[in-house]
N, C-alpha and C positions, 0 to 999 in steps of 0.2 A: 839110831837111836837106840838106846837100850834104858828098859827102868829097872829100879829096881825099891821092890817094896818094903817098905817097915810098917806094920801096924797098918792103919788108913790110908798111910804116906807112900807118894810114888815122886823118887828122886830119878832126874831125867840126866841121863851121860849121853855122849856123840856119838858112846859104841860099847860093845862087850868090852873093848879091848881100853879103852879109855876106863871105865871102871874099875878092870884088873890091874892097872897100873897105879891106882889111888889105892885100891888094899893092897900092895906091896909096897906101899911110904915108908919107910924107913928098916929095905931089905930085908920085907919077909915072902915068903908063900902066898902068889892072887888069890882073895879071898881069906887069909888069915885076921886081918885087922878086918873087925865089924863097923859097919855105918851105922849110923843113930841119929836118929831126930829129936833136936832142941826145942821142944816145944813149947817152952815155959814164957817163950816174948811173944807178942804178939805174932810177926811172923816166924812161922817154924823155918832152922837150918838145919841139915847134913852136915854130921860132923862125925870124924874120925878120931878114933883115941890111938893116939901114939906116942911113945916115950912118958907115960905119965900126963899126958895133955890131951886136949879134947883141939882138934886141928879146923877149923871149918874147911869143906871139901872143895869148895869155889875159889879160894884162897891158894890152895895146891894148885886146880886147873890152870888156874889165872898168872900163878909165878911170885904168889908173895908181893904184892907191891909196897914200895916205900913209902914212908909219911913223905907228903902231906895225900897220896893219892889212896882209893882205896878201891874194894872191888864192886862192881855195880852188877845186879841182877836186871840187863835191860827191861826186860816185856814184864816185871815186877813179878817173877814165882820167884821165891827163895831157894825155890827146891831142883832148876829149871840148871841144870850146872852145862850144859851146849857152850862149847867156847864160842858158838855166835851170837847169845844173851849174854855172856859175860863181856864186862868191859871197865877201864881203868879208869875210876874219874878221881876229881876233887872231892871235898865233902859237901861243896856249892852246887857243882852237878849234880850229886848222888840225892843232896835233898827236893830237887825236883819232882822224885817220884815218891814223894810223902801227899795220901791224896787230902783233900781239903774237908770240911766239916759239909759239904754240900756232894752231891754228885760227881760235880765237874772238880776239877783243878783247877788252883786260882780262882774261881768266879763262885762271884758271891751274890744271892740274890737279896735285892733291897727291899723294905715294907713298900715299897711304891710299884714293887713287880719289875725295877729296871736289874741289869747288871752291871757288876762292875768286874772287870777284869783285870789283875794283879799277879804279878812274877814278882814278888821285891821290892818292884816300881810301878806307880798305876797306869795301866795301861788304856784307860780310859771306858765311861759308863754307857752301857750299850744296851738297845731297846728290846733284842734281838740272844741269846744264847750263843745260837749260829755265829753269831758276827762277834761277841766275846772271844767264843775260840777260834776264829780266825785271825783277831789279835793277841790270843797267848800261844798258837802255830807261829807265828812271823814274828812274837818274840825271840822266843824258842831256838826256831829257825835261825834267826840271826846271831844266836848266841852258841849256834856247831851245834845242838842239841837236835839227837835223831830223837823222833817224836815215833815208838811201835803203833799199829795196829791195836786200836781200843784201850787208850791210852785213857779217854774217857770214860770208860764202861767200868 
């Protein structure tokens, strides 16, 4: 693993060789193209300036998926560009990463203290949050979506 530091951010690569390949993008010598972070959005992304355009680094590593596909950071860290953390998914699957307004994705606490589990469809109402989590996980597994450790944190 290789970590490139820019201001307070750390961009993670599989290796120094992968970093060199990314910074050579467009035929330059390794390190000639500088990586910078666009932190104007809620999640910061690592970018590379190339041919007058800013390219997201995870697109270079993942091989520029064509529409309707996109590159997803599996663990939710937009600066972790290791190959094991990148996957090609549809917009629908990528939206599973969006956190809910509560601490747990797709689980809402009602005024009566019960929990509702939803994932675009109603999965049920539960007295215990652990039961609600199990329902969401079972639904996602059935859809073929891998759940990473720390999914609810």
